PDB file of N, CA, C and O in Angstrom:
ATOM      1  N   UNK A   1    -133.813 -96.069  -8.125  1.00  0.00           N
ATOM      2  CA  UNK A   1    -135.121 -94.884  -8.700  1.00  0.00           C
ATOM      3  C   UNK A   1    -135.096 -94.143  -7.970  1.00  0.00           C
ATOM      4  O   UNK A   1    -134.788 -94.277  -6.785  1.00  0.00           O
ATOM      5  N   UNK A   2    -135.359 -93.371  -8.426  1.00  0.00           N
ATOM      6  CA  UNK A   2    -135.877 -91.766  -7.897  1.00  0.00           C
ATOM      7  C   UNK A   2    -137.697 -91.853  -7.595  1.00  0.00           C
ATOM      8  O   UNK A   2    -138.466 -92.372  -8.404  1.00  0.00           O
ATOM      9  N   UNK A   3    -138.044 -91.363  -6.551  1.00  0.00           N
ATOM     10  CA  UNK A   3    -139.473 -91.155  -6.156  1.00  0.00           C
ATOM     11  C   UNK A   3    -139.736 -89.485  -6.555  1.00  0.00           C
ATOM     12  O   UNK A   3    -138.966 -88.543  -6.367  1.00  0.00           O
ATOM     13  N   UNK A   4    -140.537 -89.483  -6.915  1.00  0.00           N
ATOM     14  CA  UNK A   4    -141.550 -88.113  -6.994  1.00  0.00           C
ATOM     15  C   UNK A   4    -142.587 -88.006  -6.502  1.00  0.00           C
ATOM     16  O   UNK A   4    -143.054 -89.083  -6.131  1.00  0.00           O
ATOM     17  N   UNK A   5    -143.353 -86.915  -6.272  1.00  0.00           N
ATOM     18  CA  UNK A   5    -144.628 -86.680  -5.724  1.00  0.00           C
ATOM     19  C   UNK A   5    -145.176 -85.825  -6.829  1.00  0.00           C
ATOM     20  O   UNK A   5    -144.633 -84.782  -7.191  1.00  0.00           O
ATOM     21  N   UNK A   6    -146.598 -86.457  -7.500  1.00  0.00           N
ATOM     22  CA  UNK A   6    -147.208 -85.594  -8.493  1.00  0.00           C
ATOM     23  C   UNK A   6    -148.653 -85.069  -8.096  1.00  0.00           C
ATOM     24  O   UNK A   6    -149.596 -85.858  -8.050  1.00  0.00           O
ATOM     25  N   UNK A   7    -148.769 -84.050  -7.881  1.00  0.00           N
ATOM     26  CA  UNK A   7    -150.336 -83.640  -7.684  1.00  0.00           C
ATOM     27  C   UNK A   7    -151.191 -83.681  -8.967  1.00  0.00           C
ATOM     28  O   UNK A   7    -150.827 -83.134 -10.008  1.00  0.00           O
ATOM     29  N   UNK A   8    -152.363 -84.367  -8.833  1.00  0.00           N
ATOM     30  CA  UNK A   8    -153.137 -84.257 -10.172  1.00  0.00           C
ATOM     31  C   UNK A   8    -154.614 -83.405  -9.601  1.00  0.00           C
ATOM     32  O   UNK A   8    -155.290 -83.690  -8.612  1.00  0.00           O
ATOM     33  N   UNK A   9    -154.868 -82.066 -10.792  1.00  0.00           N
ATOM     34  CA  UNK A   9    -155.587 -81.266 -10.462  1.00  0.00           C
ATOM     35  C   UNK A   9    -157.050 -81.730 -10.577  1.00  0.00           C
ATOM     36  O   UNK A   9    -157.288 -82.587 -11.429  1.00  0.00           O
ATOM     37  N   UNK A  10    -157.965 -81.307  -9.889  1.00  0.00           N
ATOM     38  CA  UNK A  10    -159.269 -81.691  -9.745  1.00  0.00           C
ATOM     39  C   UNK A  10    -159.945 -81.605 -10.955  1.00  0.00           C
ATOM     40  O   UNK A  10    -160.852 -82.404 -11.193  1.00  0.00           O
ATOM     41  N   UNK A  11    -159.597 -80.661 -11.830  1.00  0.00           N
ATOM     42  CA  UNK A  11    -159.805 -79.892 -13.125  1.00  0.00           C
ATOM     43  C   UNK A  11    -159.803 -80.852 -14.267  1.00  0.00           C
ATOM     44  O   UNK A  11    -160.200 -80.638 -15.412  1.00  0.00           O
ATOM     45  N   UNK A  12    -159.220 -82.101 -13.702  1.00  0.00           N
ATOM     46  CA  UNK A  12    -158.631 -82.928 -14.924  1.00  0.00           C
ATOM     47  C   UNK A  12    -159.929 -84.116 -14.874  1.00  0.00           C
ATOM     48  O   UNK A  12    -159.968 -84.970 -13.988  1.00  0.00           O
ATOM     49  N   UNK A  13    -161.128 -83.998 -16.138  1.00  0.00           N
ATOM     50  CA  UNK A  13    -162.356 -84.793 -15.697  1.00  0.00           C
ATOM     51  C   UNK A  13    -162.126 -86.131 -15.762  1.00  0.00           C
ATOM     52  O   UNK A  13    -162.938 -86.842 -15.169  1.00  0.00           O
ATOM     53  N   UNK A  14    -161.227 -86.653 -16.330  1.00  0.00           N
ATOM     54  CA  UNK A  14    -160.805 -88.312 -16.782  1.00  0.00           C
ATOM     55  C   UNK A  14    -160.737 -88.968 -15.400  1.00  0.00           C
ATOM     56  O   UNK A  14    -161.348 -90.006 -15.147  1.00  0.00           O
ATOM     57  N   UNK A  15    -159.881 -88.247 -14.413  1.00  0.00           N
ATOM     58  CA  UNK A  15    -159.544 -88.593 -13.611  1.00  0.00           C
ATOM     59  C   UNK A  15    -160.902 -89.447 -12.689  1.00  0.00           C
ATOM     60  O   UNK A  15    -160.764 -90.518 -12.097  1.00  0.00           O
ATOM     61  N   UNK A  16    -161.978 -88.763 -12.764  1.00  0.00           N
ATOM     62  CA  UNK A  16    -163.130 -89.239 -12.374  1.00  0.00           C
ATOM     63  C   UNK A  16    -163.803 -90.398 -12.654  1.00  0.00           C
ATOM     64  O   UNK A  16    -164.452 -91.214 -12.001  1.00  0.00           O
ATOM     65  N   UNK A  17    -163.291 -90.176 -14.446  1.00  0.00           N
ATOM     66  CA  UNK A  17    -164.186 -91.029 -14.932  1.00  0.00           C
ATOM     67  C   UNK A  17    -163.623 -92.531 -15.025  1.00  0.00           C
ATOM     68  O   UNK A  17    -164.433 -93.448 -15.157  1.00  0.00           O
ATOM     69  N   UNK A  18    -162.321 -92.780 -14.961  1.00  0.00           N
ATOM     70  CA  UNK A  18    -161.301 -93.844 -14.643  1.00  0.00           C
ATOM     71  C   UNK A  18    -160.345 -93.891 -13.206  1.00  0.00           C
ATOM     72  O   UNK A  18    -159.257 -93.375 -12.948  1.00  0.00           O
ATOM     73  N   UNK A  19    -161.223 -94.713 -12.439  1.00  0.00           N
ATOM     74  CA  UNK A  19    -160.677 -94.479 -11.410  1.00  0.00           C
ATOM     75  C   UNK A  19    -159.707 -95.484 -10.964  1.00  0.00           C
ATOM     76  O   UNK A  19    -159.394 -95.522  -9.774  1.00  0.00           O
ATOM     77  N   UNK A  20    -159.138 -96.406 -11.921  1.00  0.00           N
ATOM     78  CA  UNK A  20    -157.916 -97.580 -11.228  1.00  0.00           C
ATOM     79  C   UNK A  20    -157.161 -97.130 -12.501  1.00  0.00           C
ATOM     80  O   UNK A  20    -157.029 -97.889 -13.460  1.00  0.00           O
ATOM     81  N   UNK A  21    -156.604 -95.706 -12.476  1.00  0.00           N
ATOM     82  CA  UNK A  21    -155.482 -95.676 -13.533  1.00  0.00           C
ATOM     83  C   UNK A  21    -153.736 -95.937 -12.363  1.00  0.00           C
ATOM     84  O   UNK A  21    -153.513 -95.603 -11.200  1.00  0.00           O
ATOM     85  N   UNK A  22    -153.025 -96.520 -13.202  1.00  0.00           N
ATOM     86  CA  UNK A  22    -151.871 -96.823 -12.187  1.00  0.00           C
ATOM     87  C   UNK A  22    -151.050 -95.257 -12.446  1.00  0.00           C
ATOM     88  O   UNK A  22    -150.316 -95.063 -13.416  1.00  0.00           O
ATOM     89  N   UNK A  23    -151.263 -94.487 -11.659  1.00  0.00           N
ATOM     90  CA  UNK A  23    -150.540 -93.472 -11.928  1.00  0.00           C
ATOM     91  C   UNK A  23    -148.921 -93.497 -12.131  1.00  0.00           C
ATOM     92  O   UNK A  23    -148.263 -92.752 -12.857  1.00  0.00           O
ATOM     93  N   UNK A  24    -148.494 -94.464 -11.366  1.00  0.00           N
ATOM     94  CA  UNK A  24    -147.048 -94.304 -11.155  1.00  0.00           C
ATOM     95  C   UNK A  24    -146.653 -94.840 -12.523  1.00  0.00           C
ATOM     96  O   UNK A  24    -145.600 -94.303 -12.867  1.00  0.00           O
ATOM     97  N   UNK A  25    -147.064 -95.620 -13.345  1.00  0.00           N
ATOM     98  CA  UNK A  25    -146.616 -96.374 -14.301  1.00  0.00           C
ATOM     99  C   UNK A  25    -146.735 -95.487 -15.592  1.00  0.00           C
ATOM    100  O   UNK A  25    -145.925 -95.417 -16.516  1.00  0.00           O
ATOM    101  N   UNK A  26    -148.291 -94.624 -15.399  1.00  0.00           N
ATOM    102  CA  UNK A  26    -148.690 -93.482 -16.466  1.00  0.00           C
ATOM    103  C   UNK A  26    -147.261 -92.421 -15.964  1.00  0.00           C
ATOM    104  O   UNK A  26    -146.321 -92.562 -16.746  1.00  0.00           O
ATOM    105  N   UNK A  27    -147.066 -91.720 -15.158  1.00  0.00           N
ATOM    106  CA  UNK A  27    -145.902 -91.022 -14.952  1.00  0.00           C
ATOM    107  C   UNK A  27    -144.811 -90.989 -15.335  1.00  0.00           C
ATOM    108  O   UNK A  27    -144.158 -90.049 -15.790  1.00  0.00           O
ATOM    109  N   UNK A  28    -144.389 -92.715 -15.055  1.00  0.00           N
ATOM    110  CA  UNK A  28    -143.045 -92.924 -15.468  1.00  0.00           C
ATOM    111  C   UNK A  28    -143.157 -92.707 -17.442  1.00  0.00           C
ATOM    112  O   UNK A  28    -142.507 -91.924 -18.134  1.00  0.00           O
ATOM    113  N   UNK A  29    -143.769 -93.292 -17.699  1.00  0.00           N
ATOM    114  CA  UNK A  29    -144.213 -93.373 -19.432  1.00  0.00           C
ATOM    115  C   UNK A  29    -144.296 -92.281 -19.872  1.00  0.00           C
ATOM    116  O   UNK A  29    -144.002 -92.197 -21.064  1.00  0.00           O
ATOM    117  N   UNK A  30    -144.525 -91.570 -19.481  1.00  0.00           N
ATOM    118  CA  UNK A  30    -144.295 -89.572 -20.090  1.00  0.00           C
ATOM    119  C   UNK A  30    -143.027 -89.051 -19.383  1.00  0.00           C
ATOM    120  O   UNK A  30    -142.416 -88.288 -20.132  1.00  0.00           O
ATOM    121  N   UNK A  31    -142.696 -89.143 -18.715  1.00  0.00           N
ATOM    122  CA  UNK A  31    -141.487 -88.965 -17.832  1.00  0.00           C
ATOM    123  C   UNK A  31    -140.551 -89.629 -18.700  1.00  0.00           C
ATOM    124  O   UNK A  31    -139.536 -88.936 -18.768  1.00  0.00           O
ATOM    125  N   UNK A  32    -140.463 -90.600 -19.344  1.00  0.00           N
ATOM    126  CA  UNK A  32    -139.216 -91.497 -19.789  1.00  0.00           C
ATOM    127  C   UNK A  32    -139.874 -90.699 -21.415  1.00  0.00           C
ATOM    128  O   UNK A  32    -139.287 -89.617 -21.420  1.00  0.00           O
ATOM    129  N   UNK A  33    -140.311 -90.726 -22.044  1.00  0.00           N
ATOM    130  CA  UNK A  33    -140.935 -90.456 -23.292  1.00  0.00           C
ATOM    131  C   UNK A  33    -140.358 -88.927 -23.279  1.00  0.00           C
ATOM    132  O   UNK A  33    -139.711 -88.829 -24.322  1.00  0.00           O
ATOM    133  N   UNK A  34    -140.306 -87.777 -22.618  1.00  0.00           N
ATOM    134  CA  UNK A  34    -139.939 -86.893 -22.510  1.00  0.00           C
ATOM    135  C   UNK A  34    -138.272 -86.657 -22.321  1.00  0.00           C
ATOM    136  O   UNK A  34    -137.656 -85.614 -22.544  1.00  0.00           O
ATOM    137  N   UNK A  35    -137.812 -87.762 -21.908  1.00  0.00           N
ATOM    138  CA  UNK A  35    -136.161 -87.538 -21.612  1.00  0.00           C
ATOM    139  C   UNK A  35    -135.981 -88.088 -22.878  1.00  0.00           C
ATOM    140  O   UNK A  35    -134.989 -87.455 -23.242  1.00  0.00           O
ATOM    141  N   UNK A  36    -136.264 -88.838 -23.805  1.00  0.00           N
ATOM    142  CA  UNK A  36    -136.115 -89.515 -24.744  1.00  0.00           C
ATOM    143  C   UNK A  36    -135.901 -88.352 -25.970  1.00  0.00           C
ATOM    144  O   UNK A  36    -135.072 -88.351 -26.880  1.00  0.00           O
ATOM    145  N   UNK A  37    -137.053 -87.283 -25.623  1.00  0.00           N
ATOM    146  CA  UNK A  37    -137.051 -86.488 -26.552  1.00  0.00           C
ATOM    147  C   UNK A  37    -136.032 -85.559 -26.647  1.00  0.00           C
ATOM    148  O   UNK A  37    -135.387 -85.215 -27.638  1.00  0.00           O
ATOM    149  N   UNK A  38    -135.944 -85.085 -25.156  1.00  0.00           N
ATOM    150  CA  UNK A  38    -134.382 -84.322 -25.148  1.00  0.00           C
ATOM    151  C   UNK A  38    -133.109 -84.942 -25.469  1.00  0.00           C
ATOM    152  O   UNK A  38    -132.112 -84.348 -25.880  1.00  0.00           O
ATOM    153  N   UNK A  39    -133.247 -86.402 -25.208  1.00  0.00           N
ATOM    154  CA  UNK A  39    -131.760 -87.358 -25.697  1.00  0.00           C
ATOM    155  C   UNK A  39    -131.510 -86.911 -27.008  1.00  0.00           C
ATOM    156  O   UNK A  39    -130.398 -86.501 -27.343  1.00  0.00           O
ATOM    157  N   UNK A  40    -132.485 -86.965 -27.779  1.00  0.00           N
ATOM    158  CA  UNK A  40    -132.617 -87.243 -29.249  1.00  0.00           C
ATOM    159  C   UNK A  40    -132.338 -85.778 -29.592  1.00  0.00           C
ATOM    160  O   UNK A  40    -131.907 -85.573 -30.726  1.00  0.00           O
ATOM    161  N   UNK A  41    -132.501 -84.830 -28.862  1.00  0.00           N
ATOM    162  CA  UNK A  41    -132.670 -83.388 -29.294  1.00  0.00           C
ATOM    163  C   UNK A  41    -131.233 -83.264 -28.771  1.00  0.00           C
ATOM    164  O   UNK A  41    -130.565 -82.999 -29.770  1.00  0.00           O
ATOM    165  N   UNK A  42    -130.497 -83.318 -27.797  1.00  0.00           N
ATOM    166  CA  UNK A  42    -129.293 -83.147 -27.593  1.00  0.00           C
ATOM    167  C   UNK A  42    -128.110 -83.968 -28.305  1.00  0.00           C
ATOM    168  O   UNK A  42    -126.944 -83.577 -28.254  1.00  0.00           O
ATOM    169  N   UNK A  43    -128.530 -85.217 -29.018  1.00  0.00           N
ATOM    170  CA  UNK A  43    -127.855 -85.927 -29.697  1.00  0.00           C
ATOM    171  C   UNK A  43    -127.460 -85.285 -31.508  1.00  0.00           C
ATOM    172  O   UNK A  43    -126.456 -85.446 -32.203  1.00  0.00           O
ATOM    173  N   UNK A  44    -128.566 -84.654 -31.729  1.00  0.00           N
ATOM    174  CA  UNK A  44    -128.860 -83.770 -32.836  1.00  0.00           C
ATOM    175  C   UNK A  44    -127.855 -82.716 -32.638  1.00  0.00           C
ATOM    176  O   UNK A  44    -126.946 -82.649 -33.465  1.00  0.00           O
ATOM    177  N   UNK A  45    -127.882 -82.022 -31.826  1.00  0.00           N
ATOM    178  CA  UNK A  45    -127.293 -80.665 -31.147  1.00  0.00           C
ATOM    179  C   UNK A  45    -125.506 -81.121 -31.157  1.00  0.00           C
ATOM    180  O   UNK A  45    -124.583 -80.396 -31.527  1.00  0.00           O
ATOM    181  N   UNK A  46    -125.444 -82.083 -30.799  1.00  0.00           N
ATOM    182  CA  UNK A  46    -123.931 -82.869 -30.853  1.00  0.00           C
ATOM    183  C   UNK A  46    -123.025 -82.694 -31.820  1.00  0.00           C
ATOM    184  O   UNK A  46    -121.794 -82.673 -31.824  1.00  0.00           O
ATOM    185  N   UNK A  47    -124.086 -82.537 -32.874  1.00  0.00           N
ATOM    186  CA  UNK A  47    -123.244 -82.823 -34.112  1.00  0.00           C
ATOM    187  C   UNK A  47    -123.401 -81.378 -35.145  1.00  0.00           C
ATOM    188  O   UNK A  47    -123.137 -81.405 -36.347  1.00  0.00           O
ATOM    189  N   UNK A  48    -123.798 -80.361 -34.536  1.00  0.00           N
ATOM    190  CA  UNK A  48    -123.767 -79.314 -34.901  1.00  0.00           C
ATOM    191  C   UNK A  48    -122.892 -78.298 -34.705  1.00  0.00           C
ATOM    192  O   UNK A  48    -122.040 -78.687 -33.906  1.00  0.00           O
ATOM    193  N   UNK A  49    -122.687 -77.153 -35.059  1.00  0.00           N
ATOM    194  CA  UNK A  49    -121.501 -76.158 -34.827  1.00  0.00           C
ATOM    195  C   UNK A  49    -121.528 -75.449 -33.714  1.00  0.00           C
ATOM    196  O   UNK A  49    -120.652 -74.652 -33.379  1.00  0.00           O
ATOM    197  N   UNK A  50    -123.028 -75.836 -32.788  1.00  0.00           N
ATOM    198  CA  UNK A  50    -123.102 -74.760 -31.974  1.00  0.00           C
ATOM    199  C   UNK A  50    -122.323 -75.156 -30.716  1.00  0.00           C
ATOM    200  O   UNK A  50    -122.068 -76.316 -30.391  1.00  0.00           O
ATOM    201  N   UNK A  51    -121.920 -73.873 -29.943  1.00  0.00           N
ATOM    202  CA  UNK A  51    -120.932 -73.917 -28.995  1.00  0.00           C
ATOM    203  C   UNK A  51    -121.646 -74.718 -28.059  1.00  0.00           C
ATOM    204  O   UNK A  51    -122.743 -75.026 -28.526  1.00  0.00           O
ATOM    205  N   UNK A  52    -121.371 -75.351 -26.470  1.00  0.00           N
ATOM    206  CA  UNK A  52    -121.837 -75.796 -25.421  1.00  0.00           C
ATOM    207  C   UNK A  52    -122.670 -74.747 -24.574  1.00  0.00           C
ATOM    208  O   UNK A  52    -123.573 -75.058 -23.799  1.00  0.00           O
ATOM    209  N   UNK A  53    -122.269 -73.562 -24.815  1.00  0.00           N
ATOM    210  CA  UNK A  53    -123.028 -72.835 -23.890  1.00  0.00           C
ATOM    211  C   UNK A  53    -124.425 -72.415 -25.163  1.00  0.00           C
ATOM    212  O   UNK A  53    -125.483 -72.024 -24.669  1.00  0.00           O
ATOM    213  N   UNK A  54    -124.352 -72.506 -26.455  1.00  0.00           N
ATOM    214  CA  UNK A  54    -125.387 -72.272 -27.243  1.00  0.00           C
ATOM    215  C   UNK A  54    -126.375 -73.631 -26.925  1.00  0.00           C
ATOM    216  O   UNK A  54    -127.589 -73.720 -27.106  1.00  0.00           O
ATOM    217  N   UNK A  55    -125.632 -74.439 -26.502  1.00  0.00           N
ATOM    218  CA  UNK A  55    -126.652 -75.750 -26.746  1.00  0.00           C
ATOM    219  C   UNK A  55    -127.452 -75.775 -25.149  1.00  0.00           C
ATOM    220  O   UNK A  55    -128.447 -76.394 -24.772  1.00  0.00           O
ATOM    221  N   UNK A  56    -126.378 -74.651 -24.306  1.00  0.00           N
ATOM    222  CA  UNK A  56    -127.221 -75.021 -23.184  1.00  0.00           C
ATOM    223  C   UNK A  56    -128.290 -74.094 -22.637  1.00  0.00           C
ATOM    224  O   UNK A  56    -129.122 -74.239 -21.742  1.00  0.00           O
ATOM    225  N   UNK A  57    -127.993 -73.060 -23.487  1.00  0.00           N
ATOM    226  CA  UNK A  57    -129.067 -71.716 -23.590  1.00  0.00           C
ATOM    227  C   UNK A  57    -130.508 -72.237 -24.356  1.00  0.00           C
ATOM    228  O   UNK A  57    -131.592 -71.797 -23.975  1.00  0.00           O
ATOM    229  N   UNK A  58    -130.417 -73.080 -25.315  1.00  0.00           N
ATOM    230  CA  UNK A  58    -131.338 -73.919 -26.430  1.00  0.00           C
ATOM    231  C   UNK A  58    -131.975 -74.982 -25.269  1.00  0.00           C
ATOM    232  O   UNK A  58    -133.116 -74.873 -24.821  1.00  0.00           O
ATOM    233  N   UNK A  59    -131.265 -75.748 -24.980  1.00  0.00           N
ATOM    234  CA  UNK A  59    -131.665 -76.686 -23.601  1.00  0.00           C
ATOM    235  C   UNK A  59    -132.766 -76.020 -22.815  1.00  0.00           C
ATOM    236  O   UNK A  59    -133.959 -76.287 -22.959  1.00  0.00           O
ATOM    237  N   UNK A  60    -132.175 -74.948 -21.800  1.00  0.00           N
ATOM    238  CA  UNK A  60    -133.201 -74.074 -21.325  1.00  0.00           C
ATOM    239  C   UNK A  60    -134.232 -73.450 -21.694  1.00  0.00           C
ATOM    240  O   UNK A  60    -135.179 -73.190 -20.951  1.00  0.00           O
ATOM    241  N   UNK A  61    -134.142 -73.147 -22.892  1.00  0.00           N
ATOM    242  CA  UNK A  61    -135.541 -72.500 -23.862  1.00  0.00           C
ATOM    243  C   UNK A  61    -136.526 -73.612 -23.689  1.00  0.00           C
ATOM    244  O   UNK A  61    -137.563 -73.477 -23.040  1.00  0.00           O
ATOM    245  N   UNK A  62    -136.093 -74.945 -24.418  1.00  0.00           N
ATOM    246  CA  UNK A  62    -136.773 -75.834 -24.415  1.00  0.00           C
ATOM    247  C   UNK A  62    -137.428 -76.364 -23.303  1.00  0.00           C
ATOM    248  O   UNK A  62    -138.602 -76.709 -23.440  1.00  0.00           O
ATOM    249  N   UNK A  63    -136.623 -76.542 -21.740  1.00  0.00           N
ATOM    250  CA  UNK A  63    -137.512 -76.801 -20.956  1.00  0.00           C
ATOM    251  C   UNK A  63    -137.975 -75.895 -20.307  1.00  0.00           C
ATOM    252  O   UNK A  63    -138.748 -76.375 -19.479  1.00  0.00           O
ATOM    253  N   UNK A  64    -137.904 -74.496 -20.211  1.00  0.00           N
ATOM    254  CA  UNK A  64    -138.754 -73.518 -19.837  1.00  0.00           C
ATOM    255  C   UNK A  64    -140.263 -73.699 -20.748  1.00  0.00           C
ATOM    256  O   UNK A  64    -141.320 -73.581 -20.128  1.00  0.00           O
ATOM    257  N   UNK A  65    -140.275 -73.915 -21.856  1.00  0.00           N
ATOM    258  CA  UNK A  65    -141.417 -74.069 -23.093  1.00  0.00           C
ATOM    259  C   UNK A  65    -142.066 -75.277 -22.236  1.00  0.00           C
ATOM    260  O   UNK A  65    -143.205 -75.317 -21.772  1.00  0.00           O
ATOM    261  N   UNK A  66    -141.199 -76.105 -22.160  1.00  0.00           N
ATOM    262  CA  UNK A  66    -142.019 -77.514 -21.835  1.00  0.00           C
ATOM    263  C   UNK A  66    -142.532 -77.222 -20.332  1.00  0.00           C
ATOM    264  O   UNK A  66    -143.702 -77.536 -20.116  1.00  0.00           O
ATOM    265  N   UNK A  67    -141.950 -76.776 -19.488  1.00  0.00           N
ATOM    266  CA  UNK A  67    -142.521 -76.229 -18.164  1.00  0.00           C
ATOM    267  C   UNK A  67    -143.784 -75.445 -18.208  1.00  0.00           C
ATOM    268  O   UNK A  67    -144.742 -75.631 -17.457  1.00  0.00           O
ATOM    269  N   UNK A  68    -143.710 -74.597 -19.104  1.00  0.00           N
ATOM    270  CA  UNK A  68    -144.750 -73.528 -19.046  1.00  0.00           C
ATOM    271  C   UNK A  68    -146.078 -74.547 -20.187  1.00  0.00           C
ATOM    272  O   UNK A  68    -147.241 -74.431 -19.798  1.00  0.00           O
ATOM    273  N   UNK A  69    -145.916 -75.195 -21.109  1.00  0.00           N
ATOM    274  CA  UNK A  69    -146.521 -75.944 -21.585  1.00  0.00           C
ATOM    275  C   UNK A  69    -147.378 -76.741 -20.677  1.00  0.00           C
ATOM    276  O   UNK A  69    -148.608 -76.729 -20.622  1.00  0.00           O
ATOM    277  N   UNK A  70    -146.453 -77.511 -19.897  1.00  0.00           N
ATOM    278  CA  UNK A  70    -147.297 -78.924 -19.392  1.00  0.00           C
ATOM    279  C   UNK A  70    -147.864 -78.112 -17.747  1.00  0.00           C
ATOM    280  O   UNK A  70    -148.699 -78.784 -17.140  1.00  0.00           O
ATOM    281  N   UNK A  71    -147.519 -77.015 -17.200  1.00  0.00           N
ATOM    282  CA  UNK A  71    -148.116 -76.662 -16.387  1.00  0.00           C
ATOM    283  C   UNK A  71    -148.903 -76.004 -16.091  1.00  0.00           C
ATOM    284  O   UNK A  71    -149.249 -75.710 -14.946  1.00  0.00           O
ATOM    285  N   UNK A  72    -149.536 -75.483 -17.582  1.00  0.00           N
ATOM    286  CA  UNK A  72    -150.554 -74.656 -17.592  1.00  0.00           C
ATOM    287  C   UNK A  72    -151.985 -75.612 -17.535  1.00  0.00           C
ATOM    288  O   UNK A  72    -153.094 -75.251 -17.141  1.00  0.00           O
ATOM    289  N   UNK A  73    -151.587 -76.904 -18.045  1.00  0.00           N
ATOM    290  CA  UNK A  73    -152.561 -77.692 -18.045  1.00  0.00           C
ATOM    291  C   UNK A  73    -153.261 -78.212 -16.539  1.00  0.00           C
ATOM    292  O   UNK A  73    -154.219 -78.986 -16.538  1.00  0.00           O
TER     293      UNK A  73
END
């Protein structure tokens, strides 16, 4: 299993209110959920008439959009 390090911003107020959060479990569930979403998208795209290059570009746009969305928080 891979290990990652995540920094939680101080601005996240609920962190102070719930001190006993199991961060590794929470992060694992969120990451797994996002991978499942990406997997479903790729399965749907594999049935399409897009080329592999089209799919890679679409995947890159999705990844960029998700990164911007979750890094802003």
